[in-house]
Biopython code that builds the backbone (N, CA, C, O; Angstrom):
import numpy as np
from Bio.PDB.StructureBuilder import StructureBuilder

atoms = [
    (1, "UNK", "N", (117.886, 147.552, 138.059)),
    (1, "UNK", "CA", (116.559, 147.489, 136.993)),
    (1, "UNK", "C", (116.469, 148.736, 136.005)),
    (1, "UNK", "O", (116.705, 149.942, 135.942)),
    (2, "UNK", "N", (115.705, 147.073, 134.879)),
    (2, "UNK", "CA", (115.353, 147.745, 133.741)),
    (2, "UNK", "C", (114.726, 149.548, 133.853)),
    (2, "UNK", "O", (114.010, 149.986, 134.754)),
    (3, "UNK", "N", (115.221, 150.265, 132.746)),
    (3, "UNK", "CA", (114.800, 151.162, 132.256)),
    (3, "UNK", "C", (113.226, 151.372, 131.980)),
    (3, "UNK", "O", (112.727, 152.496, 131.937)),
    (4, "UNK", "N", (112.542, 150.268, 131.811)),
    (4, "UNK", "CA", (111.022, 149.668, 131.299)),
    (4, "UNK", "C", (110.516, 150.325, 132.552)),
    (4, "UNK", "O", (109.706, 151.247, 132.645)),
    (5, "UNK", "N", (111.316, 149.499, 133.746)),
    (5, "UNK", "CA", (110.554, 149.602, 134.853)),
    (5, "UNK", "C", (110.189, 150.802, 135.309)),
    (5, "UNK", "O", (109.063, 151.012, 135.759)),
    (6, "UNK", "N", (111.576, 152.139, 135.193)),
    (6, "UNK", "CA", (111.493, 153.149, 136.283)),
    (6, "UNK", "C", (110.572, 153.714, 136.006)),
    (6, "UNK", "O", (109.920, 154.338, 136.843)),
    (7, "UNK", "N", (110.140, 153.623, 134.239)),
    (7, "UNK", "CA", (108.765, 154.856, 133.781)),
    (7, "UNK", "C", (107.828, 153.967, 135.036)),
    (7, "UNK", "O", (107.610, 154.190, 136.226)),
    (8, "UNK", "N", (107.381, 152.751, 133.976)),
    (8, "UNK", "CA", (106.049, 152.537, 135.255)),
    (8, "UNK", "C", (107.016, 153.243, 136.864)),
    (8, "UNK", "O", (107.611, 154.083, 136.189)),
    (9, "UNK", "N", (107.328, 153.394, 137.698)),
    (9, "UNK", "CA", (107.656, 153.599, 139.173)),
    (9, "UNK", "C", (107.160, 155.145, 138.886)),
    (9, "UNK", "O", (106.187, 155.606, 139.483)),
    (10, "UNK", "N", (108.127, 156.125, 137.645)),
    (10, "UNK", "CA", (107.389, 156.739, 137.561)),
    (10, "UNK", "C", (106.175, 158.129, 137.131)),
    (10, "UNK", "O", (105.971, 159.300, 137.453)),
    (11, "UNK", "N", (105.591, 157.054, 136.187)),
    (11, "UNK", "CA", (104.666, 157.004, 136.244)),
    (11, "UNK", "C", (103.485, 156.822, 137.087)),
    (11, "UNK", "O", (102.536, 157.557, 136.815)),
    (12, "UNK", "N", (103.351, 156.029, 138.014)),
    (12, "UNK", "CA", (102.852, 155.172, 139.215)),
    (12, "UNK", "C", (102.991, 156.761, 139.791)),
    (12, "UNK", "O", (102.051, 157.529, 139.584)),
    (13, "UNK", "N", (104.410, 157.312, 140.651)),
    (13, "UNK", "CA", (104.056, 157.919, 141.603)),
    (13, "UNK", "C", (103.950, 159.139, 141.551)),
    (13, "UNK", "O", (103.917, 159.912, 142.509)),
    (14, "UNK", "N", (103.860, 159.515, 139.861)),
    (14, "UNK", "CA", (103.759, 160.871, 139.590)),
    (14, "UNK", "C", (102.071, 161.045, 139.673)),
    (14, "UNK", "O", (101.396, 162.044, 139.920)),
    (15, "UNK", "N", (101.671, 159.619, 139.355)),
    (15, "UNK", "CA", (100.231, 160.372, 139.343)),
    (15, "UNK", "C", (98.762, 159.684, 140.178)),
    (15, "UNK", "O", (97.590, 159.308, 140.135)),
    (16, "UNK", "N", (100.257, 159.959, 141.073)),
    (16, "UNK", "CA", (99.569, 160.055, 142.708)),
    (16, "UNK", "C", (98.887, 161.545, 143.600)),
    (16, "UNK", "O", (98.058, 161.885, 144.443)),
    (17, "UNK", "N", (100.255, 162.206, 142.407)),
    (17, "UNK", "CA", (100.036, 163.715, 143.181)),
    (17, "UNK", "C", (99.863, 165.258, 141.819)),
    (17, "UNK", "O", (100.270, 166.417, 141.743)),
    (18, "UNK", "N", (99.084, 164.389, 141.043)),
    (18, "UNK", "CA", (98.467, 165.349, 140.123)),
    (18, "UNK", "C", (97.179, 165.783, 141.748)),
    (18, "UNK", "O", (97.024, 165.161, 142.799)),
    (19, "UNK", "N", (96.171, 167.727, 140.981)),
    (19, "UNK", "CA", (96.090, 168.034, 141.852)),
    (19, "UNK", "C", (94.712, 168.760, 141.230)),
    (19, "UNK", "O", (94.540, 168.884, 140.018)),
    (20, "UNK", "N", (93.965, 169.121, 142.022)),
    (20, "UNK", "CA", (92.539, 170.105, 140.938)),
    (20, "UNK", "C", (92.181, 170.204, 141.933)),
    (20, "UNK", "O", (92.332, 169.398, 142.852)),
    (21, "UNK", "N", (91.441, 171.572, 141.955)),
    (21, "UNK", "CA", (89.887, 172.527, 142.602)),
    (21, "UNK", "C", (89.488, 172.915, 142.188)),
    (21, "UNK", "O", (89.752, 173.316, 141.054)),
    (22, "UNK", "N", (87.982, 173.180, 143.191)),
    (22, "UNK", "CA", (86.219, 173.018, 141.973)),
    (22, "UNK", "C", (85.811, 173.540, 142.975)),
    (22, "UNK", "O", (86.103, 173.329, 144.152)),
    (23, "UNK", "N", (85.031, 174.328, 142.460)),
    (23, "UNK", "CA", (84.150, 174.625, 143.316)),
    (23, "UNK", "C", (84.393, 175.802, 144.165)),
    (23, "UNK", "O", (85.107, 176.747, 143.827)),
    (24, "UNK", "N", (83.395, 175.639, 145.944)),
    (24, "UNK", "CA", (84.203, 176.379, 146.316)),
    (24, "UNK", "C", (85.269, 176.565, 147.399)),
    (24, "UNK", "O", (84.546, 176.302, 148.361)),
    (25, "UNK", "N", (85.946, 176.713, 147.706)),
    (25, "UNK", "CA", (87.513, 176.382, 147.585)),
    (25, "UNK", "C", (87.657, 174.361, 148.274)),
    (25, "UNK", "O", (88.061, 173.782, 149.282)),
    (26, "UNK", "N", (87.229, 174.118, 147.366)),
    (26, "UNK", "CA", (87.619, 172.123, 146.974)),
    (26, "UNK", "C", (89.185, 172.029, 146.544)),
    (26, "UNK", "O", (89.971, 172.731, 145.906)),
    (27, "UNK", "N", (89.209, 171.128, 147.045)),
    (27, "UNK", "CA", (90.554, 170.929, 145.870)),
    (27, "UNK", "C", (91.550, 169.067, 146.426)),
    (27, "UNK", "O", (91.160, 168.941, 147.586)),
    (28, "UNK", "N", (92.023, 168.440, 146.275)),
    (28, "UNK", "CA", (92.094, 167.408, 146.026)),
    (28, "UNK", "C", (93.501, 167.201, 145.485)),
    (28, "UNK", "O", (93.814, 167.775, 144.442)),
    (29, "UNK", "N", (94.748, 166.081, 146.399)),
    (29, "UNK", "CA", (95.320, 165.389, 145.613)),
    (29, "UNK", "C", (94.757, 163.916, 144.849)),
    (29, "UNK", "O", (93.865, 163.123, 145.151)),
    (30, "UNK", "N", (95.652, 163.974, 143.823)),
    (30, "UNK", "CA", (94.656, 162.002, 143.629)),
    (30, "UNK", "C", (94.868, 161.257, 144.356)),
    (30, "UNK", "O", (93.998, 160.450, 144.683)),
    (31, "UNK", "N", (96.235, 161.237, 144.944)),
    (31, "UNK", "CA", (95.885, 160.083, 145.820)),
    (31, "UNK", "C", (95.556, 160.048, 146.920)),
    (31, "UNK", "O", (95.645, 159.094, 147.693)),
    (32, "UNK", "N", (94.968, 161.513, 147.190)),
    (32, "UNK", "CA", (93.254, 161.678, 148.424)),
    (32, "UNK", "C", (91.946, 161.266, 148.167)),
    (32, "UNK", "O", (91.123, 160.864, 148.989)),
    (33, "UNK", "N", (91.776, 161.443, 146.550)),
    (33, "UNK", "CA", (90.990, 160.832, 145.499)),
    (33, "UNK", "C", (90.767, 159.678, 145.466)),
    (33, "UNK", "O", (89.764, 159.017, 145.739)),
    (34, "UNK", "N", (91.526, 159.486, 145.194)),
    (34, "UNK", "CA", (91.728, 157.114, 145.263)),
    (34, "UNK", "C", (91.312, 156.457, 146.914)),
    (34, "UNK", "O", (90.581, 155.650, 147.488)),
    (35, "UNK", "N", (92.300, 157.401, 147.113)),
    (35, "UNK", "CA", (91.865, 157.244, 148.895)),
    (35, "UNK", "C", (90.315, 157.158, 149.109)),
    (35, "UNK", "O", (89.838, 156.025, 149.183)),
    (36, "UNK", "N", (89.552, 158.147, 149.207)),
    (36, "UNK", "CA", (88.447, 158.071, 149.451)),
    (36, "UNK", "C", (87.157, 156.862, 148.859)),
    (36, "UNK", "O", (86.121, 156.401, 149.337)),
    (37, "UNK", "N", (87.871, 156.713, 147.656)),
    (37, "UNK", "CA", (87.294, 156.295, 146.581)),
    (37, "UNK", "C", (87.063, 154.996, 146.804)),
    (37, "UNK", "O", (86.041, 154.317, 146.699)),
    (38, "UNK", "N", (88.447, 154.684, 147.212)),
    (38, "UNK", "CA", (88.306, 152.988, 147.933)),
    (38, "UNK", "C", (87.873, 152.470, 149.345)),
    (38, "UNK", "O", (87.494, 151.323, 149.579)),
    (39, "UNK", "N", (88.016, 153.774, 150.502)),
    (39, "UNK", "CA", (88.142, 153.489, 151.289)),
    (39, "UNK", "C", (86.920, 154.950, 152.298)),
    (39, "UNK", "O", (86.037, 154.631, 153.094)),
    (40, "UNK", "N", (87.158, 155.942, 152.039)),
    (40, "UNK", "CA", (85.789, 156.280, 152.096)),
    (40, "UNK", "C", (84.495, 155.977, 152.327)),
    (40, "UNK", "O", (84.035, 154.916, 151.905)),
    (41, "UNK", "N", (83.585, 157.042, 153.166)),
    (41, "UNK", "CA", (81.903, 156.552, 153.773)),
    (41, "UNK", "C", (81.617, 157.162, 152.046)),
    (41, "UNK", "O", (81.113, 156.302, 151.323)),
    (42, "UNK", "N", (81.817, 158.154, 151.556)),
    (42, "UNK", "CA", (81.513, 158.851, 149.811)),
    (42, "UNK", "C", (81.815, 158.218, 148.685)),
    (42, "UNK", "O", (80.957, 158.328, 147.808)),
    (43, "UNK", "N", (82.338, 157.869, 148.539)),
    (43, "UNK", "CA", (82.910, 156.242, 147.492)),
    (43, "UNK", "C", (81.959, 155.470, 146.953)),
    (43, "UNK", "O", (81.879, 154.343, 147.440)),
    (44, "UNK", "N", (81.123, 155.774, 145.988)),
    (44, "UNK", "CA", (79.750, 154.249, 145.532)),
    (44, "UNK", "C", (80.383, 153.647, 144.908)),
    (44, "UNK", "O", (81.588, 153.564, 145.141)),
    (45, "UNK", "N", (80.048, 153.282, 144.324)),
    (45, "UNK", "CA", (79.591, 152.394, 142.370)),
    (45, "UNK", "C", (79.790, 153.742, 142.018)),
    (45, "UNK", "O", (80.776, 154.462, 142.177)),
    (46, "UNK", "N", (78.771, 153.946, 141.552)),
    (46, "UNK", "CA", (79.115, 154.668, 140.806)),
    (46, "UNK", "C", (79.893, 156.436, 140.377)),
    (46, "UNK", "O", (79.489, 157.276, 139.572)),
    (47, "UNK", "N", (81.005, 156.461, 141.227)),
    (47, "UNK", "CA", (82.362, 156.998, 141.163)),
    (47, "UNK", "C", (82.773, 156.032, 140.167)),
    (47, "UNK", "O", (82.792, 156.541, 139.046)),
    (48, "UNK", "N", (83.123, 154.757, 140.191)),
    (48, "UNK", "CA", (83.988, 154.543, 139.325)),
    (48, "UNK", "C", (83.080, 154.072, 137.755)),
    (48, "UNK", "O", (83.535, 153.249, 136.961)),
    (49, "UNK", "N", (82.296, 154.499, 137.647)),
    (49, "UNK", "CA", (81.402, 154.630, 136.078)),
    (49, "UNK", "C", (82.220, 155.568, 135.770)),
    (49, "UNK", "O", (83.022, 155.207, 134.909)),
    (50, "UNK", "N", (82.393, 157.037, 136.259)),
    (50, "UNK", "CA", (82.743, 158.171, 135.460)),
    (50, "UNK", "C", (84.049, 157.894, 134.469)),
    (50, "UNK", "O", (84.915, 157.060, 134.735)),
    (51, "UNK", "N", (84.049, 158.430, 133.711)),
    (51, "UNK", "CA", (85.712, 158.175, 132.076)),
    (51, "UNK", "C", (86.095, 159.109, 133.158)),
    (51, "UNK", "O", (85.559, 158.568, 134.126)),
    (52, "UNK", "N", (86.711, 160.219, 133.627)),
    (52, "UNK", "CA", (87.632, 160.651, 133.731)),
    (52, "UNK", "C", (88.476, 159.963, 135.794)),
    (52, "UNK", "O", (89.407, 160.431, 136.451)),
    (53, "UNK", "N", (87.614, 158.874, 136.052)),
    (53, "UNK", "CA", (87.952, 158.637, 137.252)),
    (53, "UNK", "C", (88.292, 157.044, 137.029)),
    (53, "UNK", "O", (89.271, 156.542, 137.581)),
    (54, "UNK", "N", (87.246, 156.139, 136.019)),
    (54, "UNK", "CA", (87.806, 154.255, 135.300)),
    (54, "UNK", "C", (88.908, 154.470, 134.496)),
    (54, "UNK", "O", (89.595, 153.455, 134.615)),
    (55, "UNK", "N", (89.596, 155.454, 133.535)),
    (55, "UNK", "CA", (90.152, 155.391, 132.992)),
    (55, "UNK", "C", (91.719, 155.093, 133.502)),
    (55, "UNK", "O", (92.446, 154.106, 133.618)),
    (56, "UNK", "N", (91.817, 156.713, 133.766)),
    (56, "UNK", "CA", (92.927, 156.494, 135.062)),
    (56, "UNK", "C", (93.013, 155.233, 135.553)),
    (56, "UNK", "O", (94.057, 154.641, 135.278)),
    (57, "UNK", "N", (91.948, 154.473, 136.408)),
    (57, "UNK", "CA", (91.764, 153.601, 137.075)),
    (57, "UNK", "C", (92.779, 152.461, 136.746)),
    (57, "UNK", "O", (93.690, 151.893, 137.348)),
    (58, "UNK", "N", (92.112, 152.380, 135.319)),
    (58, "UNK", "CA", (92.925, 151.466, 134.381)),
    (58, "UNK", "C", (94.028, 151.623, 134.232)),
    (58, "UNK", "O", (94.546, 151.003, 135.161)),
    (59, "UNK", "N", (94.715, 152.020, 133.706)),
    (59, "UNK", "CA", (95.938, 153.005, 133.369)),
    (59, "UNK", "C", (97.157, 153.012, 134.875)),
    (59, "UNK", "O", (98.353, 152.864, 134.625)),
    (60, "UNK", "N", (96.747, 153.172, 136.187)),
    (60, "UNK", "CA", (97.832, 152.373, 136.791)),
    (60, "UNK", "C", (97.195, 150.956, 137.469)),
    (60, "UNK", "O", (97.593, 150.243, 138.390)),
    (61, "UNK", "N", (96.371, 150.909, 136.846)),
    (61, "UNK", "CA", (95.753, 148.757, 137.509)),
    (61, "UNK", "C", (96.854, 148.333, 136.061)),
    (61, "UNK", "O", (97.412, 147.272, 136.338)),
    (62, "UNK", "N", (97.135, 148.659, 135.176)),
    (62, "UNK", "CA", (97.202, 148.054, 133.939)),
    (62, "UNK", "C", (99.417, 148.227, 134.314)),
    (62, "UNK", "O", (100.231, 147.316, 134.164)),
    (63, "UNK", "N", (99.729, 149.753, 134.809)),
    (63, "UNK", "CA", (100.487, 150.217, 135.172)),
    (63, "UNK", "C", (101.517, 148.983, 135.826)),
    (63, "UNK", "O", (102.552, 148.367, 135.574)),
    (64, "UNK", "N", (100.243, 149.126, 137.029)),
    (64, "UNK", "CA", (101.027, 148.249, 138.364)),
    (64, "UNK", "C", (101.268, 146.760, 138.150)),
    (64, "UNK", "O", (102.005, 146.070, 138.852)),
    (65, "UNK", "N", (100.520, 146.319, 137.037)),
    (65, "UNK", "CA", (100.576, 144.506, 136.538)),
    (65, "UNK", "C", (101.891, 144.463, 136.532)),
    (65, "UNK", "O", (102.768, 143.720, 136.974)),
    (66, "UNK", "N", (101.765, 146.169, 135.471)),
    (66, "UNK", "CA", (103.544, 145.181, 133.928)),
    (66, "UNK", "C", (104.406, 145.436, 135.328)),
    (66, "UNK", "O", (105.044, 144.419, 135.604)),
    (67, "UNK", "N", (104.520, 146.059, 135.886)),
    (67, "UNK", "CA", (105.832, 146.286, 136.942)),
    (67, "UNK", "C", (105.934, 145.458, 138.055)),
    (67, "UNK", "O", (106.267, 145.679, 139.219)),
    (68, "UNK", "N", (105.515, 144.278, 137.351)),
    (68, "UNK", "CA", (105.560, 142.945, 138.244)),
    (68, "UNK", "C", (106.012, 142.052, 137.471)),
    (68, "UNK", "O", (106.175, 140.924, 137.936)),
    (69, "UNK", "N", (106.344, 142.329, 136.047)),
    (69, "UNK", "CA", (106.445, 141.134, 135.295)),
    (69, "UNK", "C", (108.084, 141.178, 135.301)),
    (69, "UNK", "O", (108.735, 142.163, 135.652)),
    (70, "UNK", "N", (108.607, 139.990, 134.870)),
    (70, "UNK", "CA", (109.978, 140.595, 134.805)),
    (70, "UNK", "C", (110.187, 141.044, 133.260)),
    (70, "UNK", "O", (111.187, 141.695, 132.960)),
    (71, "UNK", "N", (109.474, 140.777, 132.540)),
    (71, "UNK", "CA", (110.012, 141.529, 131.105)),
    (71, "UNK", "C", (108.528, 142.861, 130.755)),
    (71, "UNK", "O", (107.401, 142.381, 130.636)),
    (72, "UNK", "N", (108.604, 143.576, 130.695)),
    (72, "UNK", "CA", (107.191, 144.317, 131.283)),
    (72, "UNK", "C", (107.368, 144.470, 129.276)),
    (72, "UNK", "O", (108.401, 144.498, 128.606)),
    (73, "UNK", "N", (106.318, 144.520, 128.952)),
    (73, "UNK", "CA", (105.179, 145.140, 127.607)),
    (73, "UNK", "C", (105.254, 146.326, 127.414)),
    (73, "UNK", "O", (104.401, 146.950, 128.045)),
    (74, "UNK", "N", (106.024, 147.032, 126.703)),
    (74, "UNK", "CA", (105.589, 148.420, 126.364)),
    (74, "UNK", "C", (104.552, 148.689, 125.501)),
    (74, "UNK", "O", (104.394, 149.876, 125.215)),
    (75, "UNK", "N", (103.807, 147.881, 125.018)),
    (75, "UNK", "CA", (102.645, 148.552, 124.394)),
    (75, "UNK", "C", (101.934, 148.430, 125.146)),
    (75, "UNK", "O", (100.996, 149.178, 124.868)),
    (76, "UNK", "N", (101.588, 147.482, 126.758)),
    (76, "UNK", "CA", (100.800, 147.973, 127.935)),
    (76, "UNK", "C", (101.292, 148.261, 128.856)),
    (76, "UNK", "O", (100.815, 147.844, 129.911)),
    (77, "UNK", "N", (102.717, 149.282, 128.875)),
    (77, "UNK", "CA", (102.808, 149.841, 129.285)),
    (77, "UNK", "C", (102.239, 151.917, 128.507)),
    (77, "UNK", "O", (101.896, 152.983, 129.020)),
    (78, "UNK", "N", (102.436, 151.475, 127.334)),
    (78, "UNK", "CA", (102.121, 152.843, 126.676)),
    (78, "UNK", "C", (100.476, 152.796, 126.796)),
    (78, "UNK", "O", (99.808, 153.824, 126.909)),
    (79, "UNK", "N", (99.924, 151.500, 126.758)),
    (79, "UNK", "CA", (98.256, 152.067, 127.170)),
    (79, "UNK", "C", (98.264, 152.269, 128.174)),
    (79, "UNK", "O", (97.243, 152.955, 128.229)),
    (80, "UNK", "N", (98.783, 152.217, 129.581)),
    (80, "UNK", "CA", (98.173, 152.257, 130.817)),
    (80, "UNK", "C", (99.271, 153.780, 130.417)),
    (80, "UNK", "O", (98.281, 154.499, 130.285)),
    (81, "UNK", "N", (100.056, 154.430, 130.234)),
    (81, "UNK", "CA", (100.376, 155.840, 130.472)),
    (81, "UNK", "C", (99.448, 156.342, 129.859)),
    (81, "UNK", "O", (98.746, 157.189, 130.410)),
    (82, "UNK", "N", (99.146, 155.814, 128.160)),
    (82, "UNK", "CA", (97.885, 156.689, 127.772)),
    (82, "UNK", "C", (96.863, 157.018, 128.897)),
    (82, "UNK", "O", (96.472, 158.129, 129.255)),
    (83, "UNK", "N", (96.577, 155.989, 129.292)),
    (83, "UNK", "CA", (95.256, 156.154, 130.495)),
    (83, "UNK", "C", (94.831, 156.631, 131.090)),
    (83, "UNK", "O", (93.658, 156.957, 131.276)),
    (84, "UNK", "N", (97.004, 157.018, 132.201)),
    (84, "UNK", "CA", (96.475, 158.600, 132.988)),
    (84, "UNK", "C", (96.600, 159.880, 132.085)),
    (84, "UNK", "O", (95.835, 160.844, 132.071)),
    (85, "UNK", "N", (97.436, 159.732, 131.531)),
    (85, "UNK", "CA", (97.882, 160.882, 130.726)),
    (85, "UNK", "C", (96.622, 161.433, 130.185)),
    (85, "UNK", "O", (96.448, 162.391, 130.938)),
    (86, "UNK", "N", (95.864, 161.432, 129.548)),
    (86, "UNK", "CA", (94.350, 161.777, 128.960)),
    (86, "UNK", "C", (93.744, 162.377, 130.628)),
    (86, "UNK", "O", (92.997, 163.337, 130.436)),
    (87, "UNK", "N", (93.856, 162.118, 131.817)),
    (87, "UNK", "CA", (93.439, 163.406, 132.521)),
    (87, "UNK", "C", (94.458, 163.982, 133.342)),
    (87, "UNK", "O", (94.091, 164.376, 134.449)),
    (88, "UNK", "N", (96.103, 164.162, 132.916)),
    (88, "UNK", "CA", (97.118, 164.760, 133.040)),
    (88, "UNK", "C", (97.224, 165.938, 132.318)),
    (88, "UNK", "O", (97.493, 167.042, 132.793)),
    (89, "UNK", "N", (96.929, 165.582, 130.759)),
    (89, "UNK", "CA", (96.608, 166.408, 130.178)),
    (89, "UNK", "C", (95.403, 167.549, 130.314)),
    (89, "UNK", "O", (95.609, 168.748, 130.131)),
    (90, "UNK", "N", (94.594, 167.192, 130.534)),
    (90, "UNK", "CA", (93.227, 167.318, 130.876)),
    (90, "UNK", "C", (94.145, 168.693, 132.374)),
    (90, "UNK", "O", (94.196, 169.921, 132.444)),
    (91, "UNK", "N", (94.542, 167.838, 133.041)),
    (91, "UNK", "CA", (94.880, 169.236, 134.084)),
    (91, "UNK", "C", (95.894, 169.987, 133.819)),
    (91, "UNK", "O", (95.752, 171.084, 134.360)),
    (92, "UNK", "N", (97.229, 169.862, 133.006)),
    (92, "UNK", "CA", (97.970, 170.733, 132.456)),
    (92, "UNK", "C", (96.898, 171.730, 132.002)),
    (92, "UNK", "O", (96.737, 172.713, 132.726)),
    (93, "UNK", "N", (95.835, 171.560, 130.450)),
    (93, "UNK", "CA", (95.455, 172.534, 129.816)),
    (93, "UNK", "C", (94.297, 173.550, 131.049)),
    (93, "UNK", "O", (93.879, 174.708, 131.050)),
    (94, "UNK", "N", (94.155, 172.497, 131.862)),
    (94, "UNK", "CA", (93.226, 173.485, 132.723)),
    (94, "UNK", "C", (94.552, 174.778, 133.217)),
    (94, "UNK", "O", (94.646, 175.965, 132.903)),
    (95, "UNK", "N", (95.562, 173.767, 134.228)),
    (95, "UNK", "CA", (96.691, 174.806, 135.157)),
    (95, "UNK", "C", (97.486, 176.187, 133.502)),
    (95, "UNK", "O", (98.407, 176.988, 133.662)),
    (96, "UNK", "N", (96.731, 175.964, 132.236)),
    (96, "UNK", "CA", (97.521, 177.064, 131.362)),
    (96, "UNK", "C", (96.440, 177.630, 131.171)),
    (96, "UNK", "O", (96.611, 178.775, 130.751)),
    (97, "UNK", "N", (95.519, 177.379, 131.277)),
    (97, "UNK", "CA", (93.997, 178.365, 130.633)),
    (97, "UNK", "C", (93.600, 179.028, 131.777)),
    (97, "UNK", "O", (93.356, 180.234, 131.777)),
    (98, "UNK", "N", (93.517, 178.304, 132.775)),
    (98, "UNK", "CA", (93.415, 179.914, 134.010)),
    (98, "UNK", "C", (94.806, 180.417, 135.205)),
    (98, "UNK", "O", (94.933, 181.084, 136.232)),
    (99, "UNK", "N", (95.599, 179.647, 134.325)),
    (99, "UNK", "CA", (96.845, 180.927, 134.516)),
    (99, "UNK", "C", (96.977, 180.590, 136.479)),
    (99, "UNK", "O", (97.176, 181.441, 137.346)),
    (100, "UNK", "N", (96.683, 178.321, 136.762)),
    (100, "UNK", "CA", (96.921, 177.878, 138.430)),
    (100, "UNK", "C", (98.484, 177.383, 138.341)),
    (100, "UNK", "O", (98.857, 176.486, 137.584)),
    (101, "UNK", "N", (98.859, 177.703, 138.735)),
    (101, "UNK", "CA", (100.083, 177.019, 139.048)),
    (101, "UNK", "C", (100.356, 176.030, 139.539)),
    (101, "UNK", "O", (100.966, 175.066, 139.078)),
    (102, "UNK", "N", (99.827, 176.239, 140.725)),
    (102, "UNK", "CA", (99.870, 174.771, 141.582)),
    (102, "UNK", "C", (98.819, 173.219, 140.667)),
    (102, "UNK", "O", (98.985, 172.073, 141.084)),
    (103, "UNK", "N", (97.838, 173.513, 139.472)),
    (103, "UNK", "CA", (97.617, 172.109, 139.321)),
    (103, "UNK", "C", (98.251, 172.345, 137.546)),
    (103, "UNK", "O", (97.923, 171.444, 136.773)),
    (104, "UNK", "N", (98.914, 173.237, 137.093)),
    (104, "UNK", "CA", (99.829, 173.221, 136.143)),
    (104, "UNK", "C", (100.944, 172.496, 136.509)),
    (104, "UNK", "O", (101.334, 171.591, 135.771)),
    (105, "UNK", "N", (101.769, 172.870, 137.990)),
    (105, "UNK", "CA", (102.989, 172.388, 138.879)),
    (105, "UNK", "C", (102.728, 170.990, 139.043)),
    (105, "UNK", "O", (103.636, 170.162, 138.971)),
    (106, "UNK", "N", (101.686, 170.724, 139.233)),
    (106, "UNK", "CA", (101.249, 169.312, 139.709)),
    (106, "UNK", "C", (101.341, 168.047, 138.470)),
    (106, "UNK", "O", (101.393, 166.818, 138.427)),
    (107, "UNK", "N", (101.329, 168.877, 137.797)),
    (107, "UNK", "CA", (100.636, 167.728, 136.156)),
    (107, "UNK", "C", (101.704, 167.767, 135.269)),
    (107, "UNK", "O", (101.574, 167.232, 134.169)),
    (108, "UNK", "N", (102.974, 168.444, 135.649)),
    (108, "UNK", "CA", (103.940, 168.816, 134.592)),
    (108, "UNK", "C", (104.716, 167.962, 134.658)),
    (108, "UNK", "O", (105.070, 167.556, 133.551)),
    (109, "UNK", "N", (105.232, 167.408, 135.620)),
    (109, "UNK", "CA", (106.253, 165.432, 136.105)),
    (109, "UNK", "C", (105.534, 164.684, 135.174)),
    (109, "UNK", "O", (106.087, 164.218, 134.178)),
    (110, "UNK", "N", (104.391, 164.535, 135.402)),
    (110, "UNK", "CA", (103.565, 163.218, 134.754)),
    (110, "UNK", "C", (104.062, 163.415, 133.047)),
    (110, "UNK", "O", (104.797, 162.628, 132.451)),
    (111, "UNK", "N", (103.393, 164.787, 132.416)),
    (111, "UNK", "CA", (103.535, 165.022, 130.913)),
    (111, "UNK", "C", (104.919, 165.228, 131.033)),
    (111, "UNK", "O", (104.922, 165.624, 129.868)),
    (112, "UNK", "N", (105.956, 165.315, 131.321)),
    (112, "UNK", "CA", (107.617, 165.079, 130.885)),
    (112, "UNK", "C", (107.436, 163.884, 131.156)),
    (112, "UNK", "O", (107.445, 163.279, 130.084)),
    (113, "UNK", "N", (107.253, 163.095, 132.110)),
    (113, "UNK", "CA", (108.111, 161.727, 131.930)),
    (113, "UNK", "C", (106.934, 161.103, 130.951)),
    (113, "UNK", "O", (107.333, 160.105, 130.350)),
    (114, "UNK", "N", (105.536, 161.487, 130.656)),
    (114, "UNK", "CA", (105.262, 161.245, 129.463)),
    (114, "UNK", "C", (106.426, 161.314, 128.644)),
    (114, "UNK", "O", (107.482, 160.696, 128.779)),
    (115, "UNK", "N", (106.124, 162.077, 127.850)),
    (115, "UNK", "CA", (106.584, 162.478, 126.915)),
    (115, "UNK", "C", (108.450, 161.987, 127.006)),
    (115, "UNK", "O", (109.210, 161.890, 126.042)),
    (116, "UNK", "N", (108.603, 161.878, 127.680)),
    (116, "UNK", "CA", (110.481, 161.103, 127.676)),
    (116, "UNK", "C", (110.144, 159.881, 127.255)),
    (116, "UNK", "O", (110.743, 159.310, 126.345)),
    (117, "UNK", "N", (108.822, 159.223, 128.104)),
    (117, "UNK", "CA", (108.688, 157.839, 127.373)),
    (117, "UNK", "C", (108.129, 158.244, 126.332)),
    (117, "UNK", "O", (107.095, 158.525, 126.938)),
    (118, "UNK", "N", (107.889, 158.530, 125.277)),
    (118, "UNK", "CA", (107.225, 158.035, 123.871)),
    (118, "UNK", "C", (108.432, 158.666, 123.354)),
    (118, "UNK", "O", (108.353, 158.299, 122.182)),
    (119, "UNK", "N", (109.753, 159.533, 123.440)),
    (119, "UNK", "CA", (110.392, 159.532, 122.848)),
    (119, "UNK", "C", (111.350, 158.110, 122.812)),
    (119, "UNK", "O", (111.728, 157.407, 121.875)),
    (120, "UNK", "N", (111.500, 158.053, 123.889)),
    (120, "UNK", "CA", (112.436, 156.130, 123.775)),
    (120, "UNK", "C", (111.702, 155.924, 123.967)),
    (120, "UNK", "O", (111.490, 156.327, 125.110)),
    (121, "UNK", "N", (110.505, 155.212, 123.395)),
    (121, "UNK", "CA", (109.713, 154.141, 122.172)),
    (121, "UNK", "C", (110.322, 154.862, 121.033)),
    (121, "UNK", "O", (111.445, 154.399, 120.837)),
    (122, "UNK", "N", (110.052, 155.747, 120.259)),
    (122, "UNK", "CA", (110.299, 156.476, 118.575)),
    (122, "UNK", "C", (112.321, 155.584, 118.384)),
    (122, "UNK", "O", (112.891, 154.861, 117.567)),
    (123, "UNK", "N", (112.704, 156.339, 119.842)),
    (123, "UNK", "CA", (113.867, 155.828, 120.097)),
    (123, "UNK", "C", (113.943, 154.374, 119.738)),
    (123, "UNK", "O", (114.205, 154.148, 118.557)),
    (124, "UNK", "N", (113.816, 153.649, 120.297)),
    (124, "UNK", "CA", (114.542, 152.098, 120.411)),
    (124, "UNK", "C", (113.166, 151.764, 119.215)),
    (124, "UNK", "O", (114.064, 151.367, 118.472)),
    (125, "UNK", "N", (111.943, 151.577, 118.421)),
    (125, "UNK", "CA", (111.332, 150.817, 117.161)),
    (125, "UNK", "C", (112.348, 151.809, 116.202)),
    (125, "UNK", "O", (112.344, 151.694, 114.976)),
]
sb = StructureBuilder()
sb.init_structure("model")
sb.init_model(0)
sb.init_chain("A")
sb.init_seg("    ")
for serial, (resi, resn, name, xyz) in enumerate(atoms, 1):
    if name == "N":
        sb.init_residue(resn, " ", resi, " ")
    sb.init_atom(name, np.array(xyz, "f"), 0.0, 1.0, " ", f" {name:<3s}", serial, name[0])
structure = sb.get_structure()
């Protein structure tokens, strides 16, 4: 399997396991939020227009499309991964600032894969 496709799979899998907490003991993983958005009763079209939801979803779609191409483009992978990275870097910062190891630990795998991908792209070019 192509190394770029392994990065795409890594981005997609780790992006589903981001964890966040808010309010009075409310918490969810990203895959739970996405399920509720698409199939839950409380999801509406207004939910998709929020930038913290729309941008990472667009990034996941870009990566999903690139996964099925025979020769994925590094540019599109970078764009898709960066869209998701906006959310995960925010989660990472929140985890550091609040010393919340659940949020920090759930965002760390994506951040590490993203850094490895950037280093690989710089080394190849």
